[in-house]
N, C-alpha and C positions, 0 to 999 in steps of 0.2 A: 235711352236718350234717343231711338230712330226716328222720332216726329219731326227734329231738326234737320234731318239730311238736306232738304232741297234748300235752306238758307244756309246753311253751312257752306253748299255750292254759291251763293249768292255773295259769302265774303271775299272770293275771287274776284269781285267785279272791278272791272278798271276803269276809270273814270275818262270819260271822251275828250271834247275838245278843251283845253284848259283856256284857250280864247274865250270861252262862253264868260269867263270872269267880267269881259269889257261890260256886260250887263248889270253888273252891278247889284245893288242893293234892292233896286228895283224889281226887277225879276225874282230876287229871293222874296220880298213882300209880297209878291203876288202868288207863288208857291204856297209859301204860307196860308195866305187865305183860303188857298184853295183846301188846301191842308185841314186846316182847322173848320171851314164848311162841313168836308167829309165825314168829321166825327161828331158834329153836333153844331156849328157855329159860336163865332165870336161871343153872342150872347151868353149862352147856355153854359160854354167854359167860364166865362167869368164870374158866374155863382160858386162855382166850385172853391171852395175854401179848405177844404181838407177829404181824404181819403182813409177808406180802412180794406185793407187787401187781406185775404186770408185764401188757406190752401196748402198746397205740399210744396216740399223741394227734394231734387235728386241731386246729389253731389258727388264729385270724385274726392276722396282723399287718397292719395297714393294710388295703389293699386285697385284699392277697394272702390265700390257705390256704396252710398249710404242714402237714406231717404229720411224724411220727417215732416214736421207739419210747420208752416209759415208764417207770418203775420207781418205785413208792413204798415205803419199807421204815419200819416204827414198832415201836419197844420201848417199853415201858409203864415208867414211868413218863411219862415227858419227852423220848422221842428220835424224830425223823421225819428223812427225807431222801427228797427228790424227785430222779431225776435225769432230764434230756430229752434225747435225741439226736436232733435235727433238721437239714434240708438246707436251709437257708433261700435259696439258690441254686437250687435244684432240680438240683445236681451232684453228685458224690462228696462234697465237701466236708462234714464233721458238725460242729455247733456244740453241745457237750455242755455243759450246765450243772447245776448240784448247787444244790439250795437246801432249809434244814432247820434243828434244832435238837438240840443235845445239852447238857440241862440248861438253863444259861444261856449257851450258848455258841453263837453263829450261825453255818449252813456255808451260806457262799456262795463258788463258784468256777464256772469256765468257760475253755474251751479249744477248740480248732480241730484237728481230724484230718482228714486228707487234704486239705488247702488246697492249691490250686495256687501256685508260686511267685508272691510278690509280693500273694497276697490275704491282707488283714487284714480281720478282724472284731472290731470294738469294740464292748464292752457298758458300761453304766454300773458305776462302781467300787462295791464294796461300802462301806456305811458305815463311816466309820472308828473303831477299838475306841473305849470309853468313850465315845462322842458321845450325845447325845439321839437322832441319826436310828437310830442302832444299838440303844439301848434300845426305841424304837418298834417296830421291824421285828425285835426279838425278843417283844413284844407282839403282833404280826399275825401272826408262825408260829407262835406257841402258838396263837393264836385260831384259824389255821387247822386245825391239829393237834389242837384239840377238836371242830371241828364234821366232820372226818373221820372221828376214833373215835364222833362221837355218831351220823351215819351208818351207820355199818360195824356196831356194836355196841350201841347204844342205853345206852350208860354211859359218860360222861366220863373223861378223865383225871384222876387224883388232881392233877395239877399244875395242873389248871384247874377246879376244881367247877363245876358248874353246876346253878343251880335250875330246876326246870319249874312251870309252873303253866299252867291251863286257859284257853285262850283264846275258844275258841268252835268254830263249824265252819265250812267253809271248802264251794264247791262252784263245780263248773265242769261244761261240758259231758260233759267225762270222769267226772264222777264227784264224789264227797263225800269229806272229809277231816275228821279233828279235829285241831286245831291245839293248839299247845302253846308258851308263852311259853320262852326260854330266858335266863336272866340269869346272869352271872359276874363275876367280879374283874376288874378293868383294862376298864371299860364294856363288856364282853363279850355280846353280846344278839342275838336271831336268832327267828325262829320255826321250829318243827318242824310239817312234815305228814305227818299218818299215815292211809293209805288208810283208810275206813271198811270197807272189805270183808276186804282181807287183812290188815290193820293195820299193814303195812310201810312205812317211810318212802318218802314220795313226794319230799319235795324241804325244804330247809332255805332259808329267807328273811334276807337280810341287810344294812345299810345297810356297806359299805366302798371303801377306796381301789380306784380303777378299777386293775386288774392289766396292767401295762404293761412289754412286753420291744422294747427299743429298740436297734437294730443299727447300724453303720455299717459299709458294705464299699471297699474298695480293692482295686482291680487295678492292676498294673504295679511297678516300682521303689518302694521304699519312699521317704518323704519324709525329708529330712535332720533331722536332730534340732534342737529348735530352731524350726521352723518351725510354723506354725498348723495346718496338717496331720498335725504330726505330735503334736500336743498329746493328751492324755488328754482322753474325752467329759466336759463340765460334768455337775454334778451336776442332775436334772431337776428342774423344779418340781414344787411338791406337787401329787400326783395330786387328781382329783375325787371327792368321795364319791356314791356312786350306791346304786340299788338291784340286789343281786345275788343270784340264786337256781340252787341247785345242785338237780340233777334227779336221780333213781335208779332204777334199773329192770334188767332182764335178771337177775333173782336166779335163783342157782345155788347149791345144797349144797355146801360145804366142810367138811368134818370135820366136819360133822353143824349147821352152821349157815348158814342162807340169807344170801347176800351179793350186793349190788349188782355187777355185772360192766360196765357201764356208768353213767358219769357225767357229764353235761353241765352247763355253766355259763352262764347268760345274765346281763350286764352292761348295765343302763340297759335291757332287754326286748331286746337282742340277744345270739342266742347267740355265744361267741366260741370256747369252748374245749370237747371233749369228750374223753372217756377212754374206751378201750374195754380190759378186761383179759381177758388168755389165759388166765391165770391166778392164782390168789391161794392162798398158803400159809399155814396158821396154825401159830405157833409154830415159826418156821424157824430154824437155827441160823445166826445172822448171824457174818460176818468180824470181827474187831475193828477193821478200817480202815471198817466200813460208815458208822459214826455219827463219824468223823472229821472236824474241818475241815481242808480241803486250801488 
């Protein structure tokens, strides 16, 4: 994950004069217009109704680094699904997880492919339908959807309207950035950093729950039903709320729009995940089951 060292430094950027807020929404609108022009223009962006991103993911799980395949499919205004295929044990066994949202329906699933006999990989169960935990998971996923769409297209989805206001300038050894505050429904908040030279998105910073993937592995005969080791994993404790930064680089043109092909995430100042897209398709023809809860 050495590619993102320079952007990790950017996470230490401090905002300049907070008095700049007096410029208000007019300044924010001007900066957003510049940024949209820099990635392709308002007219071209407005034609985008869906994206299909495919590539690789590197992730820290505890003290281990794992890698695998990643796809992110989204369709405006309210559908997104992310699928990861990783080998947590370093062998041929693949753990395939899917998470996302289709309107108000939460998508959560996991399965093991090519696992050897007697191998069991258990993950925390999805929240119970209709529970407060499910409602919170829907809000969190919708917020993730909005952040991803803003990062890619600089236009929030209609399912989660976002208001932008000017927050000043930020500076790091790598350069300067204009900073916009983002505010939306259900306590959605964050800061969007736009490079002062290219005007393209550099980073989104926000407060959020620590992303967590907990797996239990077992080799050998399955334990008998009713035994402690056969029990389903207990629901994890509430996650900590920390600073999270998403960094964007490696912009490439796709159907007239400059899109970032490398995204990394730092949690509490430590990089724990990065995505490298081999391909991004604009307005693909999705299969009917793409956004179906499994």
